[in-house]
N, C-alpha and C positions, 0 to 999 in steps of 0.2 A: 786826593782824600775821601773817605768812604763812609758813609752813613753808618752810625750806630744803632741800639735797638730800636727805640719807636723813632721811629722819622716819617718826614712827608717825600711825597714824589708829586713830582709835575710832569704830566703827560701833554705835552702837546701836539698837536695833529694841524698838519698842512694840506690844504687842498690847493694844488698846484696848477698854474695854469695849461692847461693841453699840450701834452708832450713835451714838457719840461722838464721832467724827475731826473732822467739822465744829467742834466746841466746843473741841479738843483744836489743830487747826490756827488757831484764834483768838487762844488764849490762848499759842502758839509764840507765833505773829507779832506781836503785839502788843504781848506782855510778856515773854517771855522771849528772844528773838532781840536784841531790845535790851540787857537785862541781859548777855546774853552779851558784846557788842560793846565795852559800857561796862566789862567784864571784860577785854579785851582776848584772849577767844577766839577762836583760830582755825575758824569754822565751815564747812567743805567743801562739806556739802552737808544738804539738809532738806527734808522733806515727806514726802505720803501714800506707801503702796506702789501699786506699779502693779497689783499681784494681788489682794491684799486688802483689804476695803474698812474693817477694823476694825485697820490698821497702818501704823505712821509709823515713819519712821528718822530718824538722827542723826549725823550724820559732824563728828568735831571733829579737828584735827591738833595733834602735840605733838613735842617737841624730842624725849623719850626719854620711856621709864615714868617716870622721877623727878617730871618736869614735869607728865606727865599728873596724878598724883597728888597734886604739890602745888595745880596751878591746882584743880582738882577741889573737895579739900578746902576751899582758900579758898572756890570758889564756894559750893557746898552748905554750907557751914558758917555763912556770911554770915547778918545781920538781912535784908539785902533778899531773900536768895532765901528765906527762913524766915516773915517775915512779908509778902512777897510772893506770887507765885504758886504756891512749893509745894503747899500743899493744895487746891487748884484742878487742878493737875496732876496729883498724886497719884490725886485721886477715878476720876479717868479711866481709869486704868492697870490695866487685868487683871494683864501681866507685862510684864519686860524682860528683856533678853539684850544684851549687850557683847562684841563681839569687836575684838583691838586687833591690826593688824597692821604690816611696816613695810612703806613704799612710797619710790618714787624720784621724782624730780620729774616725768619726763611721766605716772605714772601718777597723781600730785597733781591735777595741773596736767588730765587726764581727767575726773578727779573732780570737778570744780567747777564748778559752774552759774553 
């Protein structure tokens, strides 16, 4: 599912426990991204920070704030997440922050990898 003309992007930044980025990346790549795809979440970009050794990011696109809330409530409330990679992921995170911004199609296309 790809975003259309005027959408929002959530940029989530993770500060990981020192030395855990490789493990975090493996879990995201092997378990979380396939789940997000099954849940038809539009992942714009994901990966390790270029500047910080213990940072990682995830960008997801939504139609609007209501869509973001509904999709995330369903995903994070699901048995697949709770009984799947949730504990392993949370164990590697020191803190996280999210920023939500509006984007146009040109900006969205530039952010996609």
